[in-house]
C-alpha positions in Angstrom: -58.1 -27.3 -33.5 -55.2 -27.4 -35.9 -54.6 -23.7 -35.3 -54.5 -24.3 -31.6 -51.9 -27.1 -32.0 -49.9 -24.9 -34.3 -50.0 -22.0 -31.8 -49.0 -24.3 -28.9 -46.1 -25.6 -30.9 -44.9 -22.1 -31.6 -45.1 -21.2 -28.0 -43.3 -24.3 -26.8 -40.6 -23.7 -29.4 -40.2 -20.1 -28.2 -39.9 -21.3 -24.6 -37.3 -23.9 -25.7 -35.3 -21.3 -27.5 -35.5 -18.8 -24.6 -34.5 -21.5 -22.1 -31.5 -22.5 -24.2 -30.3 -18.9 -24.5 -27.6 -17.7 -22.2 -26.8 -14.2 -21.0 -23.2 -13.6 -20.3 -23.1 -10.9 -17.6 -19.3 -10.9 -17.0 -16.0 -12.2 -18.3 -13.1 -11.4 -15.9 -10.4 -10.3 -16.3 -12.1 -7.9 -18.7 -9.0 -8.0 -21.0 -5.5 -9.3 -20.9 -2.1 -9.0 -22.6 0.1 -11.1 -24.9 3.6 -12.0 -23.8 2.8 -12.4 -20.1 5.1 -14.7 -18.0 2.3 -17.1 -17.3 0.8 -18.3 -20.6 -2.3 -19.7 -18.9 -5.2 -17.3 -18.3 -8.2 -18.2 -16.2 -11.5 -16.5 -17.2 -14.4 -16.3 -14.8 -17.6 -16.4 -17.0 -20.8 -15.4 -15.3 -24.2 -15.8 -16.8 -27.6 -17.6 -16.4 -27.1 -21.3 -16.2 -23.8 -21.1 -18.1 -22.4 -24.2 -16.3 -23.3 -26.7 -19.1 -21.9 -24.6 -21.9 -18.9 -25.5 -24.0 -16.5 -22.8 -25.2 -14.9 -22.3 -28.5 -12.3 -19.8 -29.5 -10.8 -19.5 -33.0 -7.8 -17.2 -32.8 -4.2 -18.0 -33.7 -2.1 -18.6 -30.6 -5.1 -19.0 -28.2 -6.6 -22.3 -27.2 -9.1 -23.5 -24.6 -7.3 -26.0 -22.4 -10.1 -26.9 -20.0 -13.3 -25.6 -18.4 -14.3 -26.0 -14.8 -17.7 -25.9 -13.1 -18.4 -24.9 -9.6 -21.4 -25.3 -7.2 -23.4 -22.4 -8.7 -24.8 -23.1 -12.2 -24.1 -19.5 -13.2 -20.3 -19.7 -13.3 -18.0 -21.4 -15.7 -14.2 -21.1 -15.4 -12.4 -21.2 -18.8 -8.7 -21.7 -19.0 -6.8 -20.4 -22.0 -3.3 -21.0 -23.2 -1.8 -17.9 -24.9 1.3 -18.8 -26.8 4.3 -16.4 -26.7 4.0 -15.4 -30.4 0.2 -14.5 -30.2 -0.6 -11.2 -31.8 -2.7 -8.5 -30.0 -6.3 -8.4 -31.1 -10.0 -9.0 -30.3 -11.7 -12.3 -31.0 -15.1 -14.0 -30.3 -15.7 -16.3 -27.4 -18.5 -18.6 -28.4 -20.7 -20.5 -25.8 -22.6 -23.5 -27.0 -25.0 -26.1 -25.7 -24.6 -29.1 -27.9 -24.2 -27.6 -31.4 -26.3 -24.6 -30.6 -24.7 -21.2 -30.0 -26.2 -19.7 -26.9 -24.0 -16.7 -26.5 -21.0 -14.9 -28.0 -18.7 -12.3 -26.4 -15.6 -10.6 -27.6 -12.3 -10.6 -25.7 -9.2 -8.5 -26.2 -5.6 -9.2 -25.8 -3.5 -6.1 -25.7 0.1 -5.4 -26.4 2.3 -4.9 -23.4 4.3 -1.7 -22.8 7.9 -1.9 -23.8 9.9 -3.3 -20.8 6.8 -3.9 -18.8 8.1 -7.2 -17.2 11.4 -5.6 -16.2 10.0 -2.4 -14.7 11.8 -1.0 -11.7 10.2 -0.3 -8.3 10.5 1.6 -5.0 13.3 1.0 -2.5 15.4 2.6 0.2 16.1 5.6 -2.0 12.4 6.6 -1.9 10.1 8.6 0.3 6.5 7.5 0.0 3.5 9.8 0.2 0.3 8.1 1.3 -3.1 9.6 0.7 -6.8 8.6 0.7 -8.3 9.9 -2.6 -11.7 10.8 -1.0 -10.0 12.9 1.6 -7.2 14.6 -0.4 -8.7 16.9 -3.1 -11.9 17.1 -5.2 -10.8 17.7 -8.8 -14.1 16.7 -10.5 -17.3 17.9 -8.9 -19.4 16.2 -11.6 -18.7 12.7 -10.1 -19.6 13.6 -6.5 -23.0 11.8 -6.9 -23.5 9.0 -9.4 -26.9 7.5 -10.3 -27.2 4.0 -8.8 -24.7 4.6 -6.1 -25.9 4.8 -2.5 -23.7 7.6 -1.1 -23.1 11.0 -2.5 -21.0 13.8 -0.8 -21.6 15.0 2.7 -18.6 16.7 4.2 -20.4 17.5 7.4 -20.3 13.8 8.3 -16.8 12.3 8.9 -18.1 8.8 8.1 -19.4 9.7 4.7 -17.9 10.5 1.3 -16.3 13.9 0.9 -15.7 14.0 -2.8 -12.0 13.7 -3.3 -11.1 11.9 -6.4 -8.3 10.8 -8.8 -8.4 14.1 -10.7 -7.8 15.9 -7.4 -4.7 13.7 -6.9 -3.4 14.5 -10.4 -3.9 18.2 -9.9 -1.6 18.2 -6.9 1.2 15.9 -7.9 3.5 18.9 -8.3 2.9 19.6 -4.6 4.0 16.0 -3.6 7.0 16.2 -5.8 8.0 19.6 -4.4 7.7 18.3 -0.9 10.5 15.8 -1.7 8.6 12.5 -2.0 9.4 10.1 -4.8 6.6 7.5 -4.6 2.9 7.7 -4.2 0.7 5.2 -2.4 -3.0 5.8 -2.8 -5.5 3.6 -0.8 -7.8 1.4 -2.9 -10.0 2.9 -5.6 -12.0 -0.1 -6.6 -15.8 0.1 -7.0 -17.5 0.0 -3.6 -21.3 0.7 -3.4 -21.7 -0.1 0.3 -24.3 1.6 2.5 -21.8 3.2 4.8 -18.1 4.1 5.1 -17.6 3.3 1.4 -15.1 6.2 1.1 -12.1 4.1 2.1 -12.6 1.5 -0.7 -11.1 -1.5 1.2 -14.4 -3.3 0.5 -14.2 -4.0 -3.3 -17.5 -4.7 -5.1 -15.9 -4.9 -8.5 -12.2 -5.6 -9.0 -12.0 -4.4 -12.5 -13.7 -1.0 -12.2 -12.7 2.2 -10.5 -15.5 3.6 -8.4 -17.0 6.3 -10.6 -17.2 8.7 -7.7 -13.4 8.6 -7.8 -13.1 8.6 -11.6 -12.7 6.1 -14.4 -10.2 3.4 -15.2 -8.7 5.7 -17.7 -8.1 8.2 -14.9 -6.0 5.7 -13.1 -3.9 5.4 -16.3 -3.6 9.2 -16.4 -2.6 9.2 -12.8 0.2 6.8 -13.5 1.4 8.7 -16.5 1.3 12.0 -14.5 3.2 10.4 -11.6 6.0 9.4 -13.9 6.1 12.9 -15.4 6.5 14.2 -11.8 9.2 11.6 -10.9 6.9 9.7 -8.6 6.6 5.9 -8.5 3.0 4.7 -8.1 2.2 2.0 -5.5 -0.9 -0.2 -5.9 -2.8 -1.1 -2.7 -3.6 -4.9 -2.8 -6.3 -6.3 -0.5 -6.3 -10.2 -0.6 -8.1 -10.8 2.7 -11.6 -9.5 2.0 -14.1 -8.1 -0.5 -17.2 -5.9 0.0 -20.6 -7.1 1.1 -22.1 -5.6 -2.1 -20.0 -7.7 -4.4 -22.1 -9.6 -6.9 -20.6 -12.8 -5.5 -22.3 -12.5 -2.2 -25.8 -13.1 -3.6 -24.5 -16.0 -5.8 -21.4 -17.5 -4.5 -19.4 -19.6 -7.0 -18.8 -22.1 -4.2 -19.4 -22.3 -0.5 -15.7 -22.3 0.2 -15.3 -19.0 -1.7 -15.6 -17.3 1.6 -14.8 -18.3 5.2 -18.3 -18.9 6.6 -19.5 -19.4 10.2 -22.9 -20.4 11.6 -23.2 -16.9 13.0 -21.1 -13.8 12.3 -17.6 -14.2 13.7 -15.0 -11.6 13.6 -11.3 -12.2 13.5 -9.5 -12.1 16.9 -7.0 -9.8 15.2 -4.1 -11.5 17.0 -1.5 -11.9 14.3 1.0 -13.1 16.9 -0.7 -16.5 16.6 1.3 -17.1 13.5 4.7 -16.8 15.3 3.6 -18.2 18.6 5.1 -21.7 18.9 2.4 -22.5 21.5 -0.5 -21.2 19.5 -3.8 -23.1 19.5 -5.5 -24.2 16.3 -8.6 -22.5 17.5 -6.9 -19.1 17.7 -5.2 -19.4 14.3 -8.5 -20.4 12.7 -10.3 -17.4 14.2 -7.5 -15.1 13.1 -7.5 -16.3 9.5 -11.2 -17.2 9.0 -12.9 -14.6 11.1 -14.2 -11.6 9.2 -12.4 -8.3 9.5 -15.8 -6.5 9.7 -19.4 -7.4 9.0 -19.3 -5.6 5.6 -16.0 -7.3 4.6 -16.6 -11.0 3.7 -13.5 -13.0 4.4 -12.0 -14.5 1.2 -10.5 -18.0 1.2 -7.3 -17.9 -0.8 -7.0 -21.6 -0.3 -9.6 -21.9 -3.1 -7.4 -22.1 -6.2 -10.0 -20.5 -8.5 -10.4 -17.5 -6.2 -6.6 -17.4 -5.7 -6.1 -17.2 -9.5 -9.0 -14.7 -9.9 -7.6 -12.2 -7.3 -4.0 -12.5 -8.4 -5.0 -11.8 -12.0 -7.2 -8.9 -10.9 -4.2 -7.1 -9.3 -1.8 -8.0 -12.1 -4.4 -6.5 -14.4 -4.1 -3.1 -12.6 -0.3 -3.4 -12.5 -0.2 -3.9 -16.2 -3.1 -1.6 -17.2 -1.9 1.3 -15.0 1.9 0.7 -15.3 2.2 0.8 -11.6 5.6 0.6 -9.9 5.1 -1.4 -6.7 2.7 -3.0 -4.4 1.5 -2.5 -0.8 -0.4 -5.5 0.7 -3.2 -4.9 3.2 -3.6 -7.1 6.3 -1.1 -9.7 5.1 -1.2 -12.0 8.3 -5.1 -12.1 8.3 -4.8 -14.5 5.4 -3.3 -18.0 5.6 0.2 -16.7 5.3 1.3 -19.6 3.2 -1.4 -18.8 0.7 -0.4 -15.1 1.0 3.2 -16.0 0.3 2.2 -17.9 -2.9 0.0 -14.9 -3.8 3.0 -12.5 -3.6 5.0 -15.0 -5.7 2.6 -14.5 -8.6 3.5 -10.8 -8.8 7.2 -11.5 -8.5 7.1 -14.1 -11.3 5.4 -11.5 -13.5 7.6 -8.6 -12.5 10.9 -9.8 -11.1 12.1 -6.4 -10.1 9.0 -5.3 -8.3 9.0 -4.4 -4.6 6.2 -5.4 -2.3 5.7 -3.9 1.2 3.3 -5.7 3.6 1.2 -4.5 6.4 2.0 -6.9 9.2 0.7 -5.0 12.3 2.6 -6.8 15.0 4.3 -5.3 18.0 7.8 -6.7 18.3 10.8 -6.5 15.9 11.1 -10.2 15.9 7.5 -10.7 14.7 7.9 -8.0 12.1 11.2 -9.4 10.8 9.5 -12.8 10.4 7.6 -11.3 7.5 10.6 -9.9 5.5 11.7 -12.0 2.6 14.9 -13.9 3.2 14.6 -14.2 6.9 16.0 -17.4 8.3 12.8 -18.5 10.0 13.0 -21.7 11.9 9.8 -23.0 10.2 11.2 -22.2 6.8 8.5 -19.6 6.0 9.3 -17.0 3.4 6.8 -14.3 3.0 7.9 -13.0 -0.4 7.6 -9.5 1.0 10.6 -7.4 0.2 9.6 -4.8 2.8 7.7 -4.6 6.0 6.2 -1.7 8.0 7.8 -0.8 11.3 4.8 -0.4 13.6 7.0 -0.6 16.7 9.0 2.4 15.6 5.8 4.3 15.1 4.8 3.6 18.7 8.2 4.8 19.9 8.1 8.0 17.9 4.6 8.8 19.2 5.7 8.2 22.8 9.4 8.9 23.3 9.5 12.6 22.9 6.8 13.0 25.6 9.0 11.1 28.1 12.0 11.8 30.2 14.9 9.7 29.3 15.9 6.8 31.6 16.8 3.2 31.1 13.8 2.3 29.0 12.0 5.5 28.3 12.5 8.5 26.0 15.2 8.0 23.4 16.3 4.8 25.1 13.3 3.3 23.2 15.0 4.0 19.9 18.4 2.6 21.1 16.8 -0.6 22.2 14.7 -0.8 19.1 17.5 -0.4 16.6 19.7 -2.8 18.6 17.2 -5.5 17.4 17.8 -4.8 13.7 19.9 -8.0 13.7 16.6 -9.7 13.2 16.0 -8.2 9.7 17.5 -9.5 6.5 17.5 -6.0 5.1 16.9 -3.1 7.6 17.0 -0.5 4.7 13.9 -2.0 3.3 11.8 -1.2 6.3 9.0 1.3 5.8 8.9 3.9 8.6 6.0 6.1 9.5 4.7 8.3 12.4 1.1 7.6 11.6 -1.3 6.5 8.8 -4.9 6.3 7.9 -5.6 3.7 10.6 -3.7 5.3 13.5 -3.9 8.3 15.8 -2.3 11.4 14.2 1.2 12.1 15.5 0.2 15.7 16.0 -2.2 14.6 18.7 0.4 12.3 20.3 2.7 15.2 20.9 -0.2 17.6 21.7 0.6 19.8 18.8 4.0 20.6 20.2 6.0 21.8 17.2 9.4 21.0 18.7 8.5 17.4 19.5 6.8 17.1 16.2 9.9 18.1 14.3 12.0 15.7 16.3 9.6 12.9 15.1 9.9 14.0 11.5 13.7 14.1 11.8 13.8 10.6 13.2 11.4 9.4 10.5 13.5 10.8 7.6 17.0 10.1 8.8 16.8 6.6 10.3 17.5 3.3 8.5 14.7 2.2 6.2 12.6 4.6 4.1 10.0 7.1 5.2 6.3 7.1 4.5 4.6 10.5 4.9 0.8 10.3 5.4 -1.1 13.2 3.8 -1.1 16.1 6.3 2.0 14.9 8.3 3.9 17.7 6.5 1.7 20.4 8.0 1.1 18.8 11.4 -2.6 18.2 10.5 -4.8 17.6 13.5 -7.0 14.6 14.1 -9.3 12.9 16.6 -7.6 10.3 18.8 -9.2 6.9 18.8 -11.4 7.6 15.9 -10.9 6.2 12.4 -12.6 9.1 10.7 -10.6 11.4 12.9 -7.4 10.0 11.4 -8.7 11.0 7.9 -9.4 14.7 7.9 -9.7 16.4 4.5 -6.5 18.0 3.3 -7.2 21.8 3.7 -7.4 23.4 0.3 -8.5 20.3 -1.6 -12.0 21.7 -2.2 -12.8 24.9 -4.0 -15.0 26.0 -1.1 -12.1 25.7 1.5 -11.1 29.0 3.0 -7.8 27.4 4.2 -5.4 26.2 1.5 -2.4 24.3 2.8 -1.2 23.4 -0.8 0.5 26.9 -1.0 2.8 28.7 1.3 0.5 31.8 1.2 -2.4 29.6 2.3 -0.6 27.8 5.1 -0.5 29.1 8.7 2.8 30.1 10.2 3.0 26.8 12.1 2.1 24.8 9.0 4.8 26.5 7.0 7.4 25.9 9.7 6.6 22.1 9.7 6.2 22.0 5.9 9.5 23.7 5.3 11.3 21.6 7.8 9.9 18.4 6.3 10.6 19.5 2.8 14.2 20.4 3.5 14.8 17.0 5.1 13.1 15.0 2.4 14.9 16.8 -0.4 18.2 16.4 1.3 17.5 12.7 1.6 16.9 12.5 -2.1 20.6 13.2 -2.7 22.1 11.5 0.3 23.2 7.9 -0.2 24.1 7.7 3.5 20.4 8.3 4.5 19.2 6.0 1.7 21.3 3.0 2.0 24.1 3.8 4.5 24.9 1.8 7.5 23.9 3.0 11.0 25.9 3.4 14.2 24.3 4.4 17.5 25.4 5.4 21.0 23.6 4.6 24.2 21.6 7.7 25.2 23.1 9.8 28.1 21.5 12.7 29.9 18.7 12.9 27.3 21.1 13.0 24.4 20.9 10.3 21.7 23.3 10.1 18.8 23.5 8.0 15.7 25.2 8.1 12.4 24.3 7.1 8.8 27.3 6.5 6.6 28.8 5.2 3.4 32.5 5.2 2.3 31.9 8.6 0.8 29.4 10.3 3.1 28.6 10.6 6.8 25.7 12.1 8.6 25.5 12.6 12.4 22.0 12.9 14.0 21.7 14.2 17.5 18.5 14.3 19.6 18.3 16.4 22.8 15.2 15.0 24.4 15.7 17.1 27.5 13.4 20.0 28.4 16.6 22.1 28.8 19.3 23.2 26.4 22.6 21.4 26.8 26.2 21.6 25.8 27.5 18.4 24.2 31.2 17.4 23.8 32.1 15.4 20.7 34.8 13.5 22.6 32.7 10.4 23.0 31.7 10.4 19.4 35.1 10.8 17.7 34.8 7.5 15.7 31.9 9.1 13.8 34.0 12.0 12.3 37.6 10.9 12.6 39.6 12.6 9.9 37.2 15.5 9.8 37.2 18.7 11.8 33.8 20.1 11.1 30.5 19.7 9.4 27.3 21.6 8.4 24.0 21.4 10.2 21.7 20.9 7.3 18.5 22.6 8.7 20.3 25.8 9.6 23.4 25.9 7.5 25.5 26.5 10.6 29.1 25.3 10.6 29.8 22.8 13.4 33.3 22.6 14.9 34.0 19.2 16.4 36.7 20.5 18.6 34.3 22.6 20.7 31.1 21.8 22.6 27.9 22.0 20.7 24.9 23.9 22.1 21.8 21.8 21.7 18.4 23.5 22.1 15.8 21.8 24.3 13.7 19.2 22.5 15.6 19.4 19.2 17.2 17.3 16.5 20.6 18.4 15.0 21.6 16.8 11.7 25.2 17.3 10.6 26.7 16.5 7.2 30.5 15.9 7.6 32.5 18.1 5.3 35.5 16.1 4.5 35.5 12.6 2.9 37.7 10.1 4.8 40.3 8.6 2.4 42.8 6.9 4.7 42.6 3.2 4.5 42.4 2.6 8.2 39.6 5.1 8.6 37.8 3.9 5.5 37.7 0.4 7.1 35.9 1.8 10.1 33.0 3.0 7.8 32.8 0.0 5.6 
């Protein structure tokens, strides 16, 4: 009997010891840095019944200021204060219940790169190249299929993964630099083990891990280093509105208000106009903000302060770790915009010189301008977005060159559009584009008409603001209208089995080379033209299908002329003398031809003519006109 009691005691003791043990599955952020602007760091600690644990850290300069529990017993939020003079290093984080140690993890504080906080960013001087890694180039075939990940590569299906990766991007940075782009925006690369359509990575399942089918975290750092070698700024895609359905949170939410939840699945109404509508109902705003973007994209609640801090730290982690140069924000107005504004402020506080461009997909200049920082909005709202994307100009470029000019069609659309630039605090910080990964390809909008296409590229690259080129725009890549996957064709030549290689002039078709060379010429000219980067703009009302505007500084003037007619025309410069007063001639930059302003100019049908004025105006009275 004594042996039985002894055995029972041992078993009960073992059960007690096991029950008091704690497994720490995650601590996030996975590391941090000393010398950050905000000395407070929030750690999300996730483990079995960790809620009742106390936390001890013994490391000079680091102290635990508080812990916070949530509804799930498996989370504990730990707040650290990191003093400015703390040294980089690794230290133990000890979890206790009472006096008993139940778990111990190690945490690392790294040294920041020199000048990290004061890093520069993108601006009007840049041209941005946008690509989706899975659709650009496959540089590492070994990561096409990864054990434990649902999808491998199937290029025969437009909705599945095709195998492009970060190594493929690195391998072709020289191509992007040669094209004339100066910044690179890649769509998200965060881990996404979803059942379907995971290739786009806008459904993050792990915010601190690159999807292994795209590469490793170290590959992102190599990408950044390689971009800087190739004179390219790297832009990080930030997605604060939703995560992926496969995120570990979903099966064990920290709190019920971590997500926006409904009795049954409810999608957003996608009507971002509700934010600027003075007559908007609360019902419509709630459905816009709290409705889910898609069934596999749980809607995050930035009003939860723990989630807010978690996400902002996650993206700051990538900025710091990858030494990125700027931020693009996805679906900005699908969040509560006041929370979104505060979210942007966390980046600005950490990196005062950083530029942030926001996707605000609305359909009038007044609505778009509402979201640019510094606008004098009646309600006092300030987005903390330095730049906005011009979705209205995109619509006009896709339509105008197919139309005959009249009061409000054809190039009159551009005239009316630019006339509303008074709404913007900074028109030169508007991102312009002809298409992107969510929109019909411009090539299809003009039915593969190369003349109309080149007019669109000329408008994109010469107008106020800065251009964004979507991978394939430079070769007039085809697509499928009205089909998301049809907007995202693979870049030809990005796979070793491709018979068609558009990365080289020898591999491109004659049409592709014509569009590529034209785009390259304009982009590289823009790199050295202050007038096209930051100059003012002057436009004339279109007449007889001819639309003229100028970009100018005190030292440089560019005249851009569009003939949207189906016939060639002769144009007199008499009406436009104020654009070149003091000069007699200029050079058409795409042909090198000399243009005499005293004679009529022959304009080919459906064409853009871009003239750099030869002589610099020095007379005080003339200089005043261009100031």
